[in-house]
Every structure is written in structure tokens, then in C-alpha cells.
N, C-alpha and C positions, 0 to 999 in steps of 0.2 A: 504493500500500500504506500509506503513512504520511500521505496527504493530510489525513485527518481527525484525526490525532494532534496533540498539542501541538507548537508550534514547537521545533525542535532535537531532536526525538525520534530521527530517523535519525542525526544527527551524534553524539549521545550513544552510540548503539549501536556506532558505528565509531570512537569517540574515540581509543582507544589507537593504532590504525593511522593515523588522521588526524594525530595529534600528531607522529608520526615522519615520515610522508610529506610533509606540508606544511612542517614545520619544516626538514626536510632540503632539499627542493627549492627552497623560497623562499630559504634561505640559500645554496644552491649557485648559484642564479642571480645572487647578489651576489658570487660569487667565493670563497665559503667552501670550504675544502679538506677538510672532514670527509666521510668516506664514509658510506654508508647505515648500515653496521654501527657505525661510530663514533657516529653520531647516535643509534642505538637504545640503545647502552650508556649514552650520556650521559643520555638521557631516562628510561630505565627504571631505571638503577642509579646515576646521578650520577657516572659515571666519565668523566673527560676523557681525550682521546686524547693519548698522549705525543708530544712534539716539535711540538706545535701551539701557535699563539698563543692565549692564554686568551680573547682577545676573540672568537675564532671560536666557542668553547664558549658564551660569553655570548650571542652572537647567536642561537644555536639555542635556548638556554633561554628567551630573551625571546620568541622566536616561540611556543614551547610555552605560555608563560604567557598570551600574547595570544590564542592559539587557544582555550585553556581558558576564558578569560574570555568570549570571544565566544560559545562554545557554551552555557555556563552562563547567559548573559544573553539567550539567544534569545527567551524569552518577552517580554522588555522591549524588544527591538529593533524598529525600524520595518522595513518590507519591503526597504529598501535602506539604503545608507550615509547617515547623518545627521551633523550637526555633533557631536552628543553622542557617537555611536559612534566617530567619528574621534578626538576629543580624549580620550575616557575609556576606551573599550574597548581601544584600541590603544596606550595610553600605555606598557604594559610593553615594547613593542618598542623604545622609545627610551631606556629607563631607564639604560643603561650609557654613553651618550655624548652625549646632547643632551636638552634640555628642551622641544623645539619643541611637543610634543603635550600639554603639561600644563595649558594654560590657553587661553582664547579669545583671548588677546593674544599668541599664539605666532607670528604671521606675521612673517617676517623684516623688519627695518627697513632693512637695508643695500641699496644699489643692486645690482641683478643685471645681469650681462652675458652670460648664458647664450645668449640668442637675442633677436633684435630683436622677435620676436612674443611674447616672454614679458614679462608686466607687471613693471615695475621698482619700483613703489611698493607699500608694504604695503596701502594702502587698495584699490588696484586688485586686488591678489591676493586679498584677502578677499572683494571683491565677486564676482569670478569663481569663487572657491571656493564661495560660497553659491549661485551660479547653477548650477554643476555639480550640487550636491546637490539643488536644486529640480528640475532637469531629470530627474535619475535617479529622483526620487520620482514624477514624472509618467509614467514608462515602466511599462507594465503587465507586459510579458514579462520574467520573471526572467533569462533568458539575455541579452537586450539590456541590461537593467539592469547585469548583471555586467560585460559587455564595456565598456559606456560608462564605468563608474567605473574599471575597470582601466587604460584608456588615457588618460582625461581628467586624472586626478590627476597622473600623472607628466609629462604635457604641460604642465600649469600650473606644476609645481614649487612648491607652496605652502610647503614646509618646506625648511630647509637640508640635510636629509638624510632618509633612509628613505622617500622618496616612493613608490618602486616596491614596497617591502616593505608599506607601508600599503595601497597599491592592490590588491596581491594578496590581502590579507586582507579588505579591504572588498568585493572582488569576490565573496567567498563568502557575504556576508550574505543575498542573495536565495535562495541554495540552502539554507543552514542554516535560514532562516526558513520555507521551504516544504517542508522535508524532502526536498530533492533531493540528488543526489550532489555533494559539494563539489569544487571544483577543487584538486588537489594539485600540478599541473604536473609530474607524473611523465612521464619520457621526453621532456621539452622541452629540447633542447640550449640551453645558455647563448648560443651564437652566434646561433642562430635567434631566440631571444627578443629579444636585443639588436637584431638587424636589424629585427625586426617593430616594435619600439618606435620605432626611428629612422625607419623608413618612415612611421610615423604622424605623427611630429612634423615631418617635412620637408615 
């Protein structure tokens, strides 16, 4: 229906719901305790839930800002995640606690001990990061592109934080670009998501 329309046409038509669904679910998968209704009130009216850490509200607002930026920039985006889209389009998601995504020199300098298979040096991480993006760009099927980015970025752990959040948003680029239904992770249990990601990295 939207195949011949400009990139992002469908996402713009469902933007109000997408902002709530994806902001809530992606934050929920990070352990955010806001309910769906709390999230809706926050996004639509700017009302924070009582008795909650303000950082939880900020996490949701930053998701909203990043999603809006992504949808509005759909015409300028490549068909999958690129270095530019990672560092520029998704920078709002990190604005409240880290500066990792604000420049091309953002890769961590310190030694990593997360896993023996994870690169420990900044140069290696950057090389693998670029390789992931190049491989994603070579994939033609948008569903395969999406899944590839969603699992490879958290596996590499290129940033000190927000790797999974960035990967969930980046996974939506092929769908938004091609006017397909975006992933909002509705009805995905946090435990199942965590187990799936761990199964992939082990």
C-alpha cells in the first residue's frame, strides 16, 4: 500500500501510537517500571508518574525524541543503520547520562572484561562496528537487515551503555524506510528477550 510512497510515510501515519508503544516497550525491556498508561500520560501530557525515579521518565522521553527524529529523517536515511544514523539520529537516547553517541570518537578507551570474545581495544571495536554496518548494508531483505543489526550491536558492545536501546531503534530503520510495520516489541517478556540475547552471545 505504501511501497510507492515516500520513505517514512507509514511511520508518520502511526507516529502517535509508535511513540508510546516503542518508547514504553524498549524502556520496559531495560527494567523501567513505568506502565503503559504512565508512558502515555508522560508522552502526551508531560506528566511524570508519582513515586518514580525521574531518570525513568527521562529514559522514555529520550526514546520518544529519538523515534521522532528517526521518522522525520526517513527520507535522508540509508536503507539500514549507518554510522551517521547511529551517532546522530540516536544521540537523544543518551543525552541524560552519557556522551558515547555524540561524536565519531565515542568508542570506549578503557579495557573491557565483559567477555573474552569481545574486543578490548577501541580500534578493534571501531573496526568491527564498521564491519557490522557494511554487512547490514549488503543485506537486501529488510527483515534480515533488522535482525542482524538488533543482535550484532549488543554483541559487540561498542558503547559503555545503551547498546540494546540503540539496537532496537536501529532495527527499525529498514521498516521505516520501506514503509513496513515497525517493531515495537509489544508482548515481548523482558525475561524472554534477555534469554534470547544471551543465547546469541554465548
